C-alpha positions in Angstrom: 0.0 0.0 0.0 1.4 3.4 -1.0 0.1 6.7 0.3 1.1 9.9 -1.6 0.5 13.3 -0.2 1.7 16.8 -0.9 2.0 19.5 1.8 2.8 23.1 1.6 4.1 24.7 4.8 2.4 28.0 5.9 3.6 30.3 8.7 5.6 27.6 10.5 8.8 27.9 12.4 11.8 25.6 13.1 12.2 25.7 16.9 15.7 24.6 17.7 16.7 23.5 21.2 20.5 23.4 20.4 22.7 21.8 17.8 22.1 18.1 18.6 19.3 16.1 17.0 19.1 12.8 18.8 17.3 9.5 18.3 17.3 6.9 21.0 17.0 3.5 19.6 15.8 1.1 22.3 16.1 -2.6 22.0 13.1 -4.0 20.2 13.4 -1.7 17.2 14.1 -4.4 14.6 13.0 -3.7 11.1 13.3 -5.0 7.5 15.5 -3.1 5.0 14.4 -2.3 1.5 16.0 -4.7 -0.9 18.1 -2.8 -3.4 13.0 14.8 19.0 9.7 15.4 21.2 7.5 16.2 18.2 5.1 19.1 18.2 1.4 18.0 18.0 -0.5 18.2 14.8 -1.8 21.7 15.6 1.6 23.1 14.4 5.1 24.0 15.5 4.0 27.0 17.4 2.6 24.6 20.0 6.1 23.6 20.8 7.3 27.1 21.7 6.9 26.8 25.5 9.3 23.8 25.5 11.8 25.9 23.4 11.6 28.8 25.8 12.9 26.6 28.6 16.3 26.5 26.8 16.9 22.9 27.9 20.4 21.6 26.9 20.6 18.1 28.2 21.5 15.3 25.7 17.9 14.0 25.6 16.2 17.4 25.5 18.5 18.5 22.7 16.9 15.7 20.6 13.8 17.9 20.4 15.7 20.0 17.7 15.0 17.1 15.3 11.3 17.1 16.1 10.3 20.2 14.2 8.9 18.3 11.3 5.4 18.5 12.6 2.3 19.8 11.0 1.1 23.3 10.2 -2.3 24.8 10.9 -4.8 24.2 8.2 -2.9 21.4 6.5 -4.9 18.6 8.0 -6.8 18.0 4.8 -3.7 17.2 2.9 -2.2 14.3 4.6 -3.5 13.7 8.1 -5.7 11.0 9.5 -7.1 10.0 6.1 -3.7 9.0 4.8 -3.0 7.2 8.0 -6.2 5.2 7.5 -5.1 4.3 4.0 -1.9 2.8 5.4 -3.9 0.6 7.7 -5.8 -1.2 5.0 -4.9 -4.8 4.2 -1.9 -6.2 6.0 -0.3 -2.8 6.7 2.9 -3.8 5.0 2.8 -1.1 2.3 4.4 -1.5 -1.1 6.9 -4.2 -1.7 10.2 -3.1 -0.3 11.9 -3.7 -3.7 10.2 -0.5 -5.0 12.5 1.6 -2.8 15.4 2.8 -5.0 18.2 2.3 -2.5 21.7 2.7 -3.8 23.6 -0.6 -3.4 26.2 1.1 -1.1 23.4 1.9 1.4 22.2 -1.7 1.8 22.8 -3.0 5.3 23.4 0.4 6.8 21.1 2.5 9.0 20.4 4.8 6.0 18.1 2.0 4.7 17.2 -0.2 7.6 16.4 0.1 11.2 18.9 -1.0 13.8 18.4 -4.7 14.8 17.1 -6.0 18.1 19.9 -7.6 19.9 19.1 -7.1 23.6 21.1 -3.9 24.0 20.0 -0.3 23.8 21.4 1.9 21.0 20.8 5.5 20.1 21.8 7.6 17.1 22.5 11.3 17.3 23.0 13.8 14.5 24.6 17.1 15.5 24.6 19.6 12.6 27.5 22.0 12.6 26.8 25.7 12.7 28.7 28.9 13.1 32.4 28.4 13.7 32.1 24.6 13.1 30.1 25.0 9.9 31.5 22.8 7.1 34.1 21.1 9.3 35.6 18.0 7.7 37.9 16.9 10.5 37.7 17.0 14.3 40.2 15.8 16.9 39.1 13.9 20.0 39.5 17.1 22.1 37.3 19.1 19.7 34.6 16.3 19.7 34.5 16.3 23.5 33.8 20.0 23.3 30.7 19.5 21.1 27.4 20.0 22.8 26.4 16.3 22.8 29.5 14.9 24.3 30.3 17.9 26.4 27.0 17.6 28.2 27.8 14.0 29.1 31.4 14.5 30.2 32.6 12.0 27.6 36.1 10.8 27.0 37.0 10.5 23.3 40.0 9.3 21.3 40.9 9.3 17.6 40.1 11.8 14.9 36.8 12.0 12.9 37.4 12.7 9.2 34.8 13.1 6.5 34.8 9.9 4.4 37.6 8.7 6.7 38.3 7.6 10.2 35.9 7.8 13.2 36.4 8.8 16.8 35.4 6.6 19.7 34.0 7.9 23.0 32.8 6.6 26.4 30.5 8.2 28.8 28.0 7.4 31.6 24.4 8.3 31.3 21.3 7.1 33.3 23.6 5.0 35.5 24.9 3.0 32.5 28.2 2.9 30.7 28.1 3.7 27.0 30.5 3.4 24.1 30.0 5.5 20.9 31.4 5.9 17.5 31.3 9.4 15.9 31.7 10.2 12.2 31.6 13.4 10.2 28.9 13.2 7.5 27.6 15.5 4.8 24.3 17.3 5.5 22.0 19.2 3.2 23.0 22.8 2.1 26.6 21.6 1.6 27.0 21.3 5.4 28.5 18.7 7.7 27.6 17.3 11.0 28.6 14.6 13.6 26.7 11.3 13.4 26.9 9.3 16.6 26.0 5.7 17.3 26.0 4.8 21.0 25.4 1.5 22.8 25.2 0.3 26.3 26.2 -3.2 25.2 28.1 -4.6 22.3 29.5 -1.9 20.2 28.1 -1.5 16.6 30.2 -0.2 13.8 28.7 3.0 12.3 28.9 2.5 8.6 28.3 5.6 6.5 28.4 5.3 2.8 30.8 7.8 1.2 29.0 10.9 -0.2 25.7 10.3 1.6 23.9 13.6 2.5 22.0 13.0 5.8 19.5 14.8 8.0 17.2 13.8 10.9 13.9 14.9 12.3 11.5 13.4 14.8 7.7 13.2 14.9 5.1 13.4 17.6 4.3 9.6 17.4 5.5 6.7 19.4 5.4 4.1 16.7 4.7 3.4 13.1 1.1 2.5 14.0 0.5 6.1 15.1 2.6 8.1 12.6 0.6 10.1 10.0 1.6 11.0 6.5 1.7 14.6 7.5 4.2 13.9 10.2 6.4 12.2 7.7 6.2 15.2 5.3 7.2 17.5 8.2 10.1 15.2 9.0 11.3 15.4 5.5 11.2 19.2 5.4 12.8 19.7 8.8 15.4 17.0 8.3 16.6 19.1 5.4 16.2 22.6 6.8 17.8 21.9 10.2 21.0 21.5 8.3 21.0 25.2 7.5 19.7 26.6 10.8 18.3 25.3 14.1 15.5 27.8 14.1 13.6 30.4 12.1 10.5 30.5 9.8 10.1 28.0 7.1 10.2 29.3 3.5 6.8 30.2 2.3 7.0 27.8 -0.7 8.7 24.8 0.9 6.8 21.5 0.5 7.3 17.8 0.6 5.6 15.3 -1.8 5.9 11.9 0.0 5.2 8.3 -1.0 4.9 6.2 2.2 6.2 2.6 1.9 6.3 -0.4 4.2 3.5 1.0 6.5 5.6 4.2 7.1 8.9 2.4 7.8 10.2 4.1 4.7 9.2 7.0 2.5 10.4 8.7 -0.7 9.9 12.4 -0.5 10.5 15.2 -3.0 11.4 18.4 -1.1 11.1 21.7 -3.0 11.0 25.4 -2.2 14.1 25.5 0.1 16.2 28.7 0.1 17.9 29.1 -3.3 16.9 25.5 -4.0 19.9 24.4 -2.1 18.1 21.7 -0.2 15.7 20.6 -3.0 15.9 17.0 -3.9 14.5 13.5 -3.5 15.1 11.9 -0.1 14.8 8.4 1.4 13.3 8.5 4.9 14.0 5.5 7.1 12.3 5.3 10.5 14.5 5.0 13.6 13.1 5.2 17.1 14.5 7.8 19.4 14.3 8.7 23.1 11.2 7.0 24.3 9.9 9.8 26.5 7.0 12.1 26.1 5.4 12.8 23.7 6.9 10.6 21.0 9.8 8.3 20.1 9.7 7.9 16.3 12.0 9.8 14.0 13.3 9.6 10.5 16.8 9.7 8.9 16.4 11.8 5.8 19.0 10.9 3.2 19.2 12.5 -0.3 19.0 10.0 -3.1 21.6 10.5 -5.8 20.3 12.0 -9.1 19.4 9.4 -11.7 
């Protein structure tokens, strides 16, 4: 089953709570690959403003930056509950996964499939680089420890993270548990870069990032694929792209996402248009990844630009 919707954003704002966009991947998040942050409610982003005003900077709260991909006022008729109902028809599996045009290099990576259930807890974080760090392609362990995500946790890191090269490794304690993490510099929309982090409280997983991949992240207001709406997916596509340029500010008047939901919402193909100077326009693969399982939601999407045909 495929659901296609088009959404035009009107009078919405990105409400950043810091540079880190986090997704906590709890055990039990297994999914099937295609073969080839707390979200604002549906009433619109403005409803999230009180949380933004608190200025929270903890690792989990910072994840709310990625949750700005939520719905605008008056858009309910273009991709809300009706589209969700369409997904629920039949066996709920959506289109055959083979219809997702995933580059061969992405197969088996978190760009195309959800992290496996293996009894441990994992979480993924994407920290977009802004200001003095904008466009950084290399960071030493000391510089990584000074980034918002790791600095807030008092992490110890070693190694150097290099774009399309080596990764740094870090350890820290959070929620009374010891964590290990791998951090890689990746490309983000708008010709930017950011720090992609995979942490585990058990067996360490290698963070495989295909060379050249352009990656964003945004959360939704839903806890699971059973709850997520087509409109939330569209919002995640828009914000996963736009958060690479700025953590806050009004959305461009003409920005929109035309999305085709696949696999019951586990994946989506979205055409994003209307970004500033067209710099973020393109076709993106969205892959669902659970994030911090607190209120009000825990489902997010990695937003990765598909190469031009």
